[in-house]
LORODO-679035 format. One record per residue (C-alpha): residue number from 0; residue in three letters; x, y, z. Coordinates in Angstrom, 3 decimals, padded with zeros to 6 digits, always signed. Each point is the difference from the previous one (the first is absolute). Layout:
<recs>
REC  num  residu         X         Y         Z
REC  NUM     ALA         X         Y         Z
...
</recs>
This chain:
<recs>
REC  num  residu         X         Y         Z
REC    0     MET  -006.027  -022.048  +011.591
REC    1     THR  -001.541  +003.453  -001.069
REC    2     ILE  +000.222  +003.259  +001.465
REC    3     ALA  -003.125  +001.161  +001.744
REC    4     LYS  -002.147  +002.273  -002.301
REC    5     ALA  +000.810  +003.054  +001.816
REC    6     HIS  +001.887  +003.017  -000.981
REC    7     GLN  +003.694  -000.808  -000.345
REC    8     ILE  +002.032  +003.210  +000.448
REC    9     VAL  +003.649  -000.619  -000.991
REC   10     VAL  +002.501  +002.776  +000.541
REC   11     ILE  +002.975  -000.189  -002.348
REC   12     GLY  +002.615  +002.456  +000.926
REC   13     SER  +003.357  +000.942  -001.595
REC   14     ILE  +002.785  +002.159  +001.293
REC   15     TRP  +002.444  -001.194  -002.653
REC   16     GLY  +002.075  +002.424  -001.865
REC   17     ILE  -001.095  +001.520  -003.098
REC   18     LYS  +001.425  -002.542  -002.525
REC   19     ASN  -001.691  -001.401  -003.045
REC   20     ILE  +000.698  -003.607  +000.874
REC   21     PHE  -001.795  +000.445  +003.498
REC   22     HIS  -002.979  +001.631  -001.473
REC   23     SER  -000.329  -002.814  -002.412
REC   24     LEU  +000.218  -002.694  +002.846
REC   25     VAL  -002.691  +002.071  +002.053
REC   26     ALA  -002.217  -000.086  -002.961
REC   27     ILE  +000.434  -003.781  -000.468
REC   28     LEU  -000.597  -000.785  +003.575
REC   29     THR  -003.166  +002.177  +000.253
REC   30     THR  -001.574  -001.774  -003.066
REC   31     LEU  +001.137  -003.501  +001.559
REC   32     LEU  -001.739  +000.616  +003.333
REC   33     VAL  -003.190  +001.260  -001.721
REC   34     ILE  +000.021  -003.298  -002.161
REC   35     THR  +000.613  -002.183  +003.019
REC   36     THR  -002.722  +001.410  +001.850
REC   37     ILE  -002.462  -000.450  -003.131
REC   38     TYR  +001.291  -003.766  +000.125
REC   39     LEU  -000.865  -000.392  +003.709
REC   40     THR  -003.304  +001.603  +000.154
REC   41     GLN  -001.989  -002.480  -002.061
REC   42     ASP  -002.584  -002.408  +001.126
REC   43     ARG  +001.010  -003.570  +000.538
REC   44     GLY  -002.422  -001.093  -002.532
REC   45     GLU  +002.058  +001.173  -002.865
REC   46     LYS  +002.296  -002.581  -001.471
REC   47     LEU  +003.615  +000.676  -001.000
REC   48     SER  +002.589  -002.238  -001.493
REC   49     GLN  +001.854  -002.186  +002.598
REC   50     LYS  +003.264  +001.995  -000.297
REC   51     VAL  -001.775  +003.302  +000.743
REC   52     ASN  -001.775  -001.582  +002.884
REC   53     VAL  +003.050  -001.240  +001.591
REC   54     SER  +001.832  +003.375  -000.330
REC   55     ILE  -003.142  +001.817  +001.470
REC   56     ASP  -000.129  -002.396  +003.057
REC   57     SER  +003.777  +000.869  +000.668
REC   58     LEU  -000.841  +003.757  -000.286
REC   59     SER  -002.920  -000.372  +002.394
REC   60     SER  +002.231  -001.734  +002.556
REC   61     SER  +000.254  +002.096  +003.407
REC   62     LYS  +003.885  -000.392  -000.475
REC   63     CYS  -000.118  +002.050  -003.400
REC   64     ASP  +000.721  +003.579  +000.527
REC   65     LEU  -000.336  +001.687  -003.358
REC   66     PHE  +001.814  +002.927  +001.209
REC   67     SER  +003.053  -001.763  +001.169
REC   68     GLY  +002.434  -001.137  -002.911
REC   69     LYS  +002.384  +001.072  -002.563
REC   70     TRP  +000.300  +000.878  -003.405
REC   71     VAL  +001.597  -002.861  -002.216
REC   72     PHE  +001.278  +000.369  -003.589
REC   73     ASP  -001.793  -002.197  -002.563
REC   74     ASN  +000.913  +000.099  -003.644
REC   75     GLU  -001.952  -003.176  -000.758
REC   76     THR  -003.536  +000.699  +000.872
REC   77     TYR  +000.071  +003.813  -000.096
REC   78     PRO  -001.016  +002.409  -001.213
REC   79     LEU  -003.714  -000.953  +000.028
REC   80     TYR  -000.656  +002.171  -003.269
REC   81     LYS  +001.902  +001.780  -002.470
REC   82     GLU  -000.877  +003.692  -001.243
REC   83     ASN  -000.784  -001.071  -003.330
REC   84     GLN  -002.509  -002.624  +001.339
REC   85     CYS  -002.217  +002.832  +001.635
REC   86     SER  -002.159  +001.939  -002.318
REC   87     PHE  -001.082  +002.601  +002.505
REC   88     LEU  +003.402  +001.014  +001.219
REC   89     SER  +000.407  +003.756  -000.126
REC   90     ASP  +003.004  +001.647  -001.622
REC   91     GLN  +000.714  +001.573  +003.437
REC   92     LEU  +000.673  -003.301  +001.369
REC   93     ALA  +001.600  -001.576  -002.949
REC   94     CYS  +003.769  -000.037  +001.395
REC   95     GLU  +001.329  -002.596  -002.303
REC   96     LYS  -001.569  +001.649  -002.944
REC   97     TYR  +001.486  +003.333  +000.512
REC   98     GLY  +003.622  -001.518  +000.724
REC   99     ARG  +000.269  -001.156  +003.505
REC  100     LYS  +002.652  -002.647  -000.047
REC  101     ASP  +000.245  -001.329  +003.735
REC  102     LEU  -002.947  -002.238  -000.129
REC  103     SER  +001.113  -002.396  +002.523
REC  104     TYR  -002.464  +001.452  +002.621
REC  105     GLN  -002.840  -001.923  -001.754
REC  106     ASN  +001.819  -003.284  +001.111
REC  107     TRP  -000.343  +000.551  +003.815
REC  108     ARG  -002.743  -001.881  +001.954
REC  109     TRP  -001.043  +000.046  +003.510
REC  110     LYS  +000.661  -002.959  +002.108
REC  111     PRO  -001.502  -000.389  +003.484
REC  112     HIS  +002.269  -001.855  +002.378
REC  113     GLN  -002.504  -002.621  +001.150
REC  114     CYS  -002.024  -000.853  -003.086
REC  115     ASP  +000.085  +000.170  -003.829
REC  116     LEU  -002.174  +002.342  -002.113
REC  117     PRO  -001.740  -001.801  -002.989
REC  118     ARG  +001.174  +001.359  -003.275
REC  119     PHE  -002.646  +002.597  -001.267
REC  120     ASN  -002.704  -001.655  -002.152
REC  121     ALA  -002.150  +002.568  -001.920
REC  122     THR  -002.800  -002.428  -000.674
REC  123     ALA  -000.339  -000.983  +003.786
REC  124     LEU  +000.112  +003.755  +000.908
REC  125     LEU  -002.684  +000.826  -002.400
REC  126     GLU  -002.202  -002.906  +001.313
REC  127     ARG  +000.291  +001.493  +003.443
REC  128     LEU  -000.992  +003.415  -001.479
REC  129     ARG  -003.009  -001.360  -001.825
REC  130     ASN  -002.877  +002.450  +000.675
REC  131     LYS  +002.175  +002.313  +002.026
REC  132     ARG  +001.580  +003.366  -000.008
REC  133     LEU  +003.747  +000.677  +000.784
REC  134     VAL  +000.656  +003.917  +000.397
REC  135     PHE  +003.300  +001.859  +000.277
REC  136     VAL  -000.765  +003.558  +001.717
REC  137     GLY  +002.672  +002.447  +000.113
REC  138     ASP  +002.742  +001.751  -001.869
REC  139     SER  +002.327  -001.127  -002.663
REC  140     LEU  +001.872  -002.481  +002.000
REC  141     ASN  -003.171  -002.035  +000.307
REC  142     ARG  -000.930  +000.818  -003.707
REC  143     GLY  +003.429  -001.973  -000.501
REC  144     GLN  -001.354  -002.790  +002.112
REC  145     TRP  -003.077  -000.278  -002.021
REC  146     VAL  +001.767  +000.054  -003.276
REC  147     SER  +002.163  -002.818  +001.200
REC  148     MET  -003.002  -002.064  +001.236
REC  149     VAL  -001.566  +000.510  -003.364
REC  150     CYS  +003.077  -001.135  -001.792
REC  151     LEU  +000.178  -003.184  +002.143
REC  152     VAL  -003.455  -001.284  -001.621
REC  153     ASP  -000.143  +001.871  -003.321
REC  154     SER  +001.957  -002.560  -001.992
REC  155     ILE  -002.294  -002.937  +000.667
REC  156     ILE  -003.275  +001.839  -000.807
REC  157     PRO  -001.202  -000.048  -003.724
REC  158     SER  -000.295  +003.720  -001.329
REC  159     SER  -003.885  -000.530  -000.334
REC  160     LEU  -000.404  -000.759  +003.722
REC  161     LYS  +001.525  +002.865  +001.453
REC  162     SER  -000.398  +003.870  -000.165
REC  163     MET  +001.378  +003.332  +001.569
REC  164     GLN  -002.402  +002.725  +000.976
REC  165     SER  +000.499  +003.316  +001.561
REC  166     ILE  -002.734  +001.881  +001.830
REC  167     ALA  -000.403  +002.591  +002.633
REC  168     ASN  +001.956  +002.762  -002.231
REC  169     GLY  +002.830  -002.595  -000.195
REC  170     SER  +000.356  -000.585  +003.707
REC  171     LEU  -001.189  -003.568  -000.335
REC  172     ASN  +001.612  -002.427  -002.364
REC  173     ILE  -001.774  -003.515  -000.207
REC  174     PHE  +001.721  -002.997  -001.581
REC  175     LYS  -002.777  -002.649  -000.243
REC  176     ILE  +000.426  -003.577  -000.612
REC  177     LYS  -003.338  -001.019  -001.724
REC  178     GLU  +000.203  -003.773  +000.524
REC  179     TYR  +000.401  +000.305  +003.659
REC  180     ASN  -002.179  +003.132  +000.512
REC  181     ALA  +003.004  +001.491  +002.017
REC  182     THR  +001.482  +003.342  -000.256
REC  183     ILE  +003.515  +001.480  +001.233
REC  184     GLU  -000.278  +003.679  +000.361
REC  185     ASN  +001.963  +002.981  +000.986
REC  186     TYR  -001.480  +003.258  +001.480
REC  187     TRP  +002.062  +003.111  -000.032
REC  188     SER  -000.107  +001.666  +003.532
REC  189     PRO  +003.399  +000.954  +001.208
REC  190     LEU  -000.985  +001.415  +003.263
REC  191     LEU  -002.995  -002.314  +000.574
REC  192     VAL  -002.228  +002.915  +001.064
REC  193     GLU  -001.096  +002.558  -002.407
REC  194     SER  +002.562  +002.540  -001.278
REC  195     ASN  +001.002  +002.250  -002.765
REC  196     SER  +002.384  -002.684  -001.326
REC  197     ASP  -002.807  -002.544  -000.910
REC  198     ASP  +000.202  +000.476  -003.715
REC  199     PRO  +001.763  -003.003  -001.322
REC  200     VAL  +001.892  +001.970  -002.594
REC  201     ASN  +000.308  +003.663  +001.164
REC  202     HIS  +000.731  -000.541  +003.821
REC  203     ARG  +003.313  +001.953  +000.230
REC  204     VAL  -000.988  +003.045  +001.934
REC  205     PRO  +002.305  +002.578  +001.952
REC  206     GLU  -002.066  -000.194  +003.011
REC  207     ARG  -001.828  -003.130  +000.893
REC  208     THR  -003.497  +000.355  +001.863
REC  209     VAL  -001.993  -002.842  +001.608
REC  210     ARG  -003.376  -000.129  +001.140
REC  211     ILE  +000.785  -001.918  +003.093
REC  212     LYS  -003.339  -001.123  +000.873
REC  213     SER  -001.196  -000.950  -003.641
REC  214     ILE  +000.622  -003.469  -001.425
REC  215     GLU  -003.536  -000.900  -001.458
REC  216     LYS  +000.924  +001.361  -003.309
REC  217     HIS  +002.598  -002.785  -000.376
REC  218     ALA  -001.465  -002.689  +002.199
REC  219     ARG  -003.179  -000.682  -001.810
REC  220     TYR  +002.311  -001.353  -002.765
REC  221     TRP  +001.786  -002.732  +002.282
REC  222     THR  -002.380  -000.733  +003.169
REC  223     ASP  -001.472  -003.028  -001.257
REC  224     ALA  +003.159  -001.627  -001.601
REC  225     ASP  +001.099  -003.410  +001.333
REC  226     TYR  +003.725  +000.884  +000.359
REC  227     ILE  +001.494  +003.503  +000.424
REC  228     VAL  +003.319  +001.029  +000.003
REC  229     PHE  +000.489  +003.539  +001.347
REC  230     ASN  +003.375  +002.014  -000.080
REC  231     THR  +000.681  +003.725  +000.925
REC  232     TYR  +003.359  +001.477  +001.362
REC  233     LEU  +002.122  +001.652  -002.862
REC  234     TRP  -002.435  +002.756  -000.696
REC  235     TRP  +000.009  +001.246  +003.576
REC  236     ARG  +003.613  +000.749  +000.160
REC  237     ARG  -000.268  +003.764  +000.476
REC  238     PRO  +000.658  +001.919  +003.205
REC  239     LEU  -003.443  +001.683  -000.148
REC  240     MET  -003.306  -000.559  -001.851
REC  241     ASN  -002.969  +001.757  -000.618
REC  242     VAL  -003.181  -001.418  +001.678
REC  243     LEU  -003.480  +001.007  -001.112
REC  244     TRP  -003.061  -000.257  +002.081
REC  245     GLY  -002.773  +000.648  -002.602
REC  246     SER  -000.161  -000.711  -003.666
REC  247     PHE  +002.349  +001.044  -002.880
REC  248     GLY  -001.317  +003.213  -001.512
REC  249     ASP  -002.169  +000.787  +003.054
REC  250     PRO  +000.697  +003.789  +001.066
REC  251     ASN  -000.701  -001.136  +003.459
REC  252     GLY  +002.454  -002.822  +000.257
REC  253     VAL  +002.529  +000.191  +002.881
REC  254     TYR  +003.751  -000.665  -000.939
REC  255     LYS  +002.710  -000.523  +002.517
REC  256     ARG  +003.738  -000.857  -000.611
REC  257     VAL  +000.649  -003.159  +002.110
REC  258     GLU  +003.300  -001.874  +000.851
REC  259     MET  +000.107  -003.241  -002.233
REC  260     LEU  +000.068  -002.444  +002.667
REC  261     ARG  -003.209  +001.383  +001.589
REC  262     VAL  -001.762  +000.070  -003.403
REC  263     TYR  +001.137  -003.479  -000.875
REC  264     GLU  -001.371  -001.321  +003.396
REC  265     MET  -003.407  +001.737  -000.574
REC  266     ALA  -000.327  -001.387  -003.587
REC  267     MET  +000.750  -003.621  +001.409
REC  268     ARG  -002.607  +000.464  +002.617
REC  269     THR  -002.557  +001.126  -002.749
REC  270     TRP  +000.932  -002.902  -002.081
REC  271     SER  +000.057  -002.701  +002.764
REC  272     ASP  -003.323  +001.367  +001.309
REC  273     TRP  -001.679  -000.346  -003.335
REC  274     LEU  +001.237  -003.611  -000.238
REC  275     GLU  -001.328  -000.800  +003.397
REC  276     VAL  -003.504  +001.238  -000.797
REC  277     HIS  -000.520  -000.695  -003.765
REC  278     VAL  +002.163  -003.106  -000.907
REC  279     ASN  -001.592  -003.393  +000.398
REC  280     ARG  +002.121  -001.922  +002.443
REC  281     ASN  -000.917  -003.253  -001.288
REC  282     ASN  +000.782  +000.579  -003.559
REC  283     THR  +002.914  +002.393  -000.261
REC  284     HIS  +003.714  -000.658  +000.397
REC  285     LEU  +002.213  +003.175  +000.661
REC  286     PHE  +003.739  +000.598  -000.621
REC  287     PHE  +001.760  +003.318  +000.953
REC  288     VAL  +003.315  +000.623  -001.506
REC  289     SER  +001.914  +002.769  +001.923
REC  290     MET  +003.448  +001.374  -000.818
REC  291     SER  +001.671  -000.929  -003.059
REC  292     PRO  +003.130  +001.455  -001.806
REC  293     THR  -000.815  +002.549  -002.604
REC  294     HIS  -000.127  -001.192  -003.505
REC  295     GLU  +000.845  +003.253  -001.920
REC  296     ARG  +003.663  -000.011  -000.237
REC  297     TYR  +003.241  -000.430  +001.757
REC  298     THR  +003.310  +001.738  -000.595
REC  299     HIS  +003.038  -002.073  -001.170
REC  300     ILE  +003.554  +001.567  -000.104
REC  301     SER  +002.213  -001.546  -002.451
REC  302     LYS  +003.345  +001.615  -001.125
REC  303     GLY  -000.650  +003.047  +001.818
REC  304     GLN  -003.448  +000.592  -001.759
REC  305     VAL  -003.398  +000.053  +001.620
REC  306     HIS  -002.567  -002.118  -001.877
REC  307     HIS  -003.665  -000.058  +000.879
REC  308     ILE  -001.527  -003.404  -000.688
REC  309     SER  -003.702  -000.591  -000.505
REC  310     LEU  -001.232  -002.923  +002.261
REC  311     PHE  -003.279  -000.400  -001.886
</recs>
């Protein structure tokens, strides 16, 4: 059974505490849901191995609720990849390389109550991504999701058949699998709409300003993708934000300080209106990842001393 070819908007929320293991599990679950949707949205004409077909049939059952389940510890078949097997893993995300010892978070997998998820198969995923684009749009949380997805398939692809390209002033990073004519991409847009934090490197500014009605600058890079995973939340956590009606550098632009929740609502409306008008409902599948724990650092108190520990 396949999912009807229409927009599938999956809202993945989290109100867990700011702890490193919780953030890691959220990341794993998000990637898992994206992979599952890619598995389920293929035409019946594509042949899979018998084992995968059986598993997919169980997922398609009306009794299988992917969102109802539990985390189970699996040190036999997990982790799905090791750091040293991923040639594109940045130092920012290389926890083990820089001394992280508690790696057991890599052994947790999601188990729905009423069905079994098939073990990840990189070749099967790439076959389903043949001639397609998978794009992660948002902030550094989604960038981490993108890196994880790249690492899941990287080790099975010969060096001559893959490439990494950066365009749009570094905002769009494209991992291309040449044999499948498929791409796994990441587009930096932490507020989704245009803002003064859009530079992928120099985005830490004292006062954030958003052009609340402007999204075209970003959307032209992902509108025609086959799968798009959006996220935005952490960058909105300020009591007030500057809203600009007009263009940056325009002396006639109108600025106003607006309460954060209202600005966030306005941005979400601009984003959703764009999707409604410009995204092909027959081809594109959408995910939206909402609140997640911060991944910057947490405070640990040991023997009377306060330690700030990086969660990257």
